[in-house]
C-alpha positions as CSV (number, residue, x, y, z in Angstrom):
1,M,0.0,0.0,0.0
2,A,1.4,3.4,-1.0
3,E,2.2,5.8,1.8
4,T,0.2,9.0,2.3
5,D,1.5,12.5,3.0
6,E,0.7,12.0,6.7
7,D,3.2,9.2,6.8
8,R,6.0,11.2,5.3
9,P,8.4,13.5,7.3
10,D,8.5,17.1,6.2
11,D,10.9,18.7,8.7
12,R,14.1,17.9,10.5
13,E,12.2,17.0,13.8
14,Q,10.6,14.0,12.0
15,L,13.7,12.7,10.3
16,P,13.9,8.8,10.4
17,D,16.5,7.5,12.8
18,N,17.8,4.1,13.8
19,R,20.4,5.4,16.3
20,G,20.2,3.2,19.4
21,R,18.0,0.6,17.7
22,W,20.8,-2.0,18.0
23,G,22.6,-0.6,21.0
24,D,25.0,2.2,21.7
25,D,28.1,0.3,20.5
26,D,26.6,-1.1,17.3
27,E,28.6,-0.6,14.0
28,R,26.6,-2.7,11.6
29,G,23.5,-0.5,11.4
30,T,21.0,-1.8,8.9
31,L,23.2,-4.8,8.2
32,N,21.7,-6.2,11.4
33,L,18.6,-6.8,9.3
34,V,20.4,-9.3,7.1
35,T,19.8,-12.4,9.1
36,D,20.4,-16.1,8.2
37,A,16.8,-16.3,7.1
38,V,17.2,-13.3,4.8
39,R,20.3,-14.9,3.3
40,A,18.5,-18.2,2.8
41,R,15.6,-16.3,1.1
42,A,18.2,-14.5,-1.1
43,A,19.9,-17.8,-2.1
44,A,16.5,-19.2,-3.3
45,E,16.5,-16.5,-6.0
46,V,19.4,-18.3,-7.8
47,R,17.9,-20.5,-10.5
48,T,20.1,-20.2,-13.6
49,G,23.5,-19.2,-12.2
50,R,23.7,-16.1,-14.5
51,H,25.5,-13.2,-12.9
52,V,26.0,-9.5,-13.5
53,P,28.6,-7.2,-12.0
54,L,27.5,-3.8,-10.8
55,A,30.9,-2.0,-10.6
56,R,32.0,0.6,-13.1
57,P,35.2,-0.4,-14.9
58,I,38.2,1.8,-14.0
59,D,41.5,2.1,-15.9
60,P,44.3,3.2,-13.5
61,A,46.2,6.3,-14.5
62,P,50.0,6.3,-14.3
63,V,51.3,8.1,-11.2
64,A,54.0,9.9,-13.3
65,S,53.0,11.1,-16.7
66,N,55.2,11.0,-19.8
67,P,55.0,11.9,-23.4
68,F,53.9,8.4,-24.3
69,A,51.3,7.9,-21.6
70,P,47.6,8.3,-22.5
71,P,45.8,11.4,-21.2
72,A,44.5,11.0,-17.7
73,P,42.1,13.0,-15.6
74,S,43.7,15.6,-13.3
75,S,42.5,13.7,-10.2
76,P,41.9,10.1,-11.2
77,P,40.2,7.7,-8.7
78,V,43.0,5.1,-9.1
79,Q,46.7,5.8,-9.8
80,Q,49.2,3.1,-10.6
81,A,53.0,2.9,-10.2
82,L,54.4,-0.3,-11.8
83,L,57.4,-2.0,-10.1
84,W,59.8,-4.5,-11.5
85,T,63.2,-6.0,-10.8
86,G,65.8,-7.1,-13.3
87,V,66.2,-6.9,-17.0
88,P,64.1,-8.6,-18.3
89,P,61.7,-8.3,-15.4
90,M,61.4,-11.5,-13.2
91,G,58.0,-10.3,-11.9
92,M,55.7,-7.4,-11.9
93,S,54.2,-5.6,-9.0
94,E,52.7,-2.2,-8.4
95,V,51.5,0.5,-5.9
96,L,47.9,1.6,-6.3
97,T,46.6,4.8,-4.9
98,V,42.8,4.7,-4.6
99,V,40.4,7.5,-3.7
100,P,37.4,5.4,-2.5
101,H,34.8,8.2,-2.5
102,D,35.4,9.4,-6.1
103,P,32.1,9.3,-7.9
104,R,33.7,7.5,-10.9
105,L,34.6,4.6,-8.7
106,T,31.9,2.1,-7.4
107,H,32.4,2.1,-3.7
108,L,30.8,1.2,-0.4
109,D,30.4,4.0,2.2
110,A,30.9,3.2,5.9
111,V,28.9,5.2,8.4
112,V,31.9,7.2,9.6
113,H,32.0,8.8,6.2
114,M,29.1,11.1,7.3
115,P,29.3,12.3,10.9
116,L,26.2,14.0,12.3
117,D,26.3,16.8,14.9
118,G,29.8,15.7,16.0
119,E,28.8,12.0,16.4
120,V,29.2,8.8,14.4
121,N,26.3,6.4,14.2
122,P,24.8,5.4,16.5
123,R,26.0,8.2,18.9
124,R,29.8,7.8,19.3
125,P,31.6,11.1,19.7
126,L,33.6,11.9,16.6
127,A,36.7,12.5,18.7
128,E,36.4,8.8,19.9
129,A,35.4,7.4,16.6
130,V,38.3,8.9,14.7
131,T,41.7,9.4,16.5
132,A,45.3,9.9,15.5
133,A,45.5,6.1,15.4
134,G,42.8,5.9,12.7
135,V,39.1,5.1,12.5
136,Q,38.0,3.3,15.7
137,H,34.2,3.1,15.1
138,G,31.8,3.0,12.2
139,S,34.4,2.0,9.6
140,T,34.6,-0.6,6.8
141,T,35.2,-3.2,9.5
142,A,31.4,-3.5,9.7
143,F,31.2,-5.1,6.3
144,A,34.7,-6.6,5.9
145,D,33.2,-10.1,6.1
146,G,31.0,-9.3,3.1
147,V,27.3,-8.9,2.7
148,V,25.0,-11.5,1.1
149,T,21.3,-10.6,0.8
150,R,18.5,-10.4,-1.7
151,G,18.7,-7.5,-4.1
152,V,15.7,-5.9,-5.8
153,L,16.0,-3.6,-8.8
154,L,13.5,-0.7,-9.1
155,D,13.8,0.8,-12.5
156,L,12.4,4.3,-12.2
157,A,12.5,5.0,-16.0
158,P,12.4,1.8,-18.0
159,G,14.1,2.3,-21.4
160,E,14.6,6.0,-20.6
161,R,16.1,8.3,-18.0
162,L,14.5,10.5,-15.4
163,P,14.4,14.2,-16.2
164,P,17.3,16.4,-14.9
165,A,17.0,17.3,-11.2
166,H,14.1,14.9,-10.8
167,P,13.4,14.5,-7.0
168,V,12.9,10.8,-6.4
169,T,10.0,10.3,-4.0
170,A,8.3,7.4,-2.3
171,A,5.7,7.6,-5.0
172,D,8.4,6.9,-7.6
173,L,9.6,3.8,-5.6
174,D,6.0,2.6,-5.2
175,A,5.3,2.9,-8.9
176,A,8.5,1.1,-9.8
177,E,7.8,-1.7,-7.3
178,E,4.3,-2.1,-8.8
179,R,5.7,-2.3,-12.4
180,A,8.2,-4.9,-11.3
181,G,5.6,-7.0,-9.4
182,V,7.9,-7.3,-6.4
183,R,8.0,-6.0,-2.9
184,L,11.1,-5.2,-0.9
185,E,11.3,-7.1,2.4
186,P,13.2,-6.3,5.5
187,G,16.9,-6.9,5.0
188,D,16.8,-6.5,1.2
189,A,19.2,-4.4,-0.8
190,L,17.5,-1.7,-2.9
191,V,19.1,-1.2,-6.3
192,V,17.8,1.8,-8.2
193,R,18.1,2.7,-11.9
194,T,17.4,6.2,-13.2
195,G,19.3,6.1,-16.5
196,W,21.9,8.6,-15.3
197,E,25.6,8.4,-14.4
198,V,26.7,10.6,-11.5
199,S,29.7,13.0,-11.9
200,W,30.8,16.0,-10.0
201,D,31.1,17.9,-13.2
202,A,27.9,16.8,-14.9
203,D,26.6,19.0,-17.7
204,E,23.1,18.7,-16.3
205,P,21.7,18.5,-12.8
206,T,21.2,14.9,-11.8
207,P,18.1,13.3,-10.2
208,G,18.5,12.4,-6.6
209,M,16.8,10.8,-3.6
210,T,14.6,13.0,-1.4
211,L,14.0,12.7,2.3
212,D,10.6,11.2,1.4
213,A,12.4,8.4,-0.5
214,V,14.8,7.8,2.4
215,A,11.9,7.6,4.8
216,W,10.4,4.9,2.5
217,M,13.6,2.9,2.7
218,H,13.4,3.2,6.5
219,R,9.9,2.0,6.7
220,R,10.8,-1.0,4.5
221,D,13.9,-1.8,6.5
222,V,16.2,-1.6,3.5
223,A,19.6,-3.0,4.5
224,V,21.8,-1.6,1.7
225,Y,21.2,1.0,-1.0
226,A,22.9,0.9,-4.4
227,G,22.1,3.0,-7.5
228,D,23.3,4.9,-10.5
229,V,22.4,8.0,-8.6
230,G,22.3,8.8,-4.9
231,D,22.0,12.4,-3.7
232,A,21.4,14.9,-6.5
233,V,24.2,17.0,-7.9
234,P,23.7,19.9,-7.2
235,P,21.5,19.2,-4.1
236,L,17.8,19.4,-4.3
237,E,15.8,21.8,-2.3
238,G,14.6,20.4,1.1
239,P,15.3,20.3,4.8
240,V,18.4,18.1,4.2
241,P,20.7,18.8,1.3
242,M,22.0,15.2,1.0
243,P,19.2,13.0,2.4
244,L,20.7,9.6,1.4
245,H,24.1,10.4,3.1
246,M,23.0,12.7,5.9
247,V,19.9,10.6,6.9
248,G,20.3,7.2,5.2
249,L,23.9,6.7,6.2
250,A,24.3,8.9,9.2
251,R,21.0,8.3,11.0
252,L,19.8,5.0,9.7
253,G,23.3,3.4,9.5
254,M,22.5,2.1,6.0
255,P,25.6,1.4,3.9
256,L,25.6,3.0,0.5
257,V,27.0,1.6,-2.8
258,D,27.7,4.8,-4.6
259,S,28.1,5.0,-8.4
260,A,26.8,1.5,-9.2
261,A,26.6,0.4,-12.9
262,V,23.0,-0.9,-13.3
263,E,22.3,-0.8,-17.1
264,D,23.4,-4.4,-17.7
265,L,21.5,-5.5,-14.6
266,A,18.3,-3.8,-15.9
267,A,18.7,-5.5,-19.3
268,V,19.0,-8.9,-17.7
269,C,16.1,-8.3,-15.4
270,A,14.0,-7.3,-18.4
271,E,15.1,-10.3,-20.4
272,L,14.4,-12.7,-17.5
273,G,11.2,-11.0,-16.5
274,R,12.3,-10.7,-12.8
275,S,13.7,-8.0,-10.6
276,A,14.9,-10.0,-7.5
277,F,18.3,-11.7,-7.3
278,L,21.0,-12.8,-4.9
279,L,23.3,-9.8,-4.3
280,V,26.9,-10.4,-3.1
281,L,29.1,-7.5,-1.8
282,A,32.6,-8.8,-1.2
283,P,34.8,-5.8,-0.7
284,P,38.5,-6.2,0.3
285,R,38.7,-7.1,4.0
286,L,40.1,-3.7,4.7
287,R,39.3,-2.6,8.2
288,G,39.3,0.9,9.7
289,A,38.6,2.8,6.5
290,T,35.8,5.3,5.6
291,G,34.9,3.5,2.3
292,V,36.2,0.8,0.0
293,P,35.9,-0.1,-3.7
294,V,33.4,-2.9,-4.3
295,N,32.1,-4.9,-7.2
296,P,28.5,-6.0,-6.3
297,V,27.5,-9.1,-8.1
298,A,23.9,-10.0,-8.8
299,V,23.2,-13.7,-9.3
300,F,20.0,-15.1,-11.0
């Protein structure tokens, strides 16, 4: 049943909030919703073994440019320095410099990425969560063991793209859910397609999630969000400039997969006539970071 205006928050006093829901020391946030029963339900979605990656491909740029190197962006998300020994080389190695929160790189945000009022979810003082020794609370440690759950694709503009600066609302999510003939269940990962590709220097203002949409995710107990857009660039008008990060991540403790590549996924969903699948997030077991590159894999 679609939510009414009375159900939807319209000011900061009514912002959805999970802080304290799983205790004052919790670091998993909405990943607590991914239980063994949820994983078993997700595994039941695998029928053919077909799989689709959701990460955007990245070509590392050389750390040091030279006249023979291909042009590279001024601040690439991944830089590479090749290392070798001997002539001819006996083996090849490298040093990679990765900027995990670059919008060109598909990555998984930890809750520490977005402090709120001097605190890190649930209510750990920032000075305790992040010290000179590194990130002590709310880091990538929470999902270093991986996340396995059911994913559901909601295509907000099948075969098209949303208009520029479109504010995605609960009504958009309800309509996409009805078209897909599926319902998100607690612990599911929500995967959204808008037909856009996020960039900090986009020629047009991008669509983005509204507070209304984030409240919908809260009511549905979404465990993870992934999409080709997240918060609009530039921000939409509203009580919170970045609802997905400032409410979904900071208040709800919902990990975000930023900059997911969902076109191939949407094509396979359309071909198979289904929108639910097993979703596997297996990032590097890198603990104590604010975010990490990830290649989500949907399995049908």
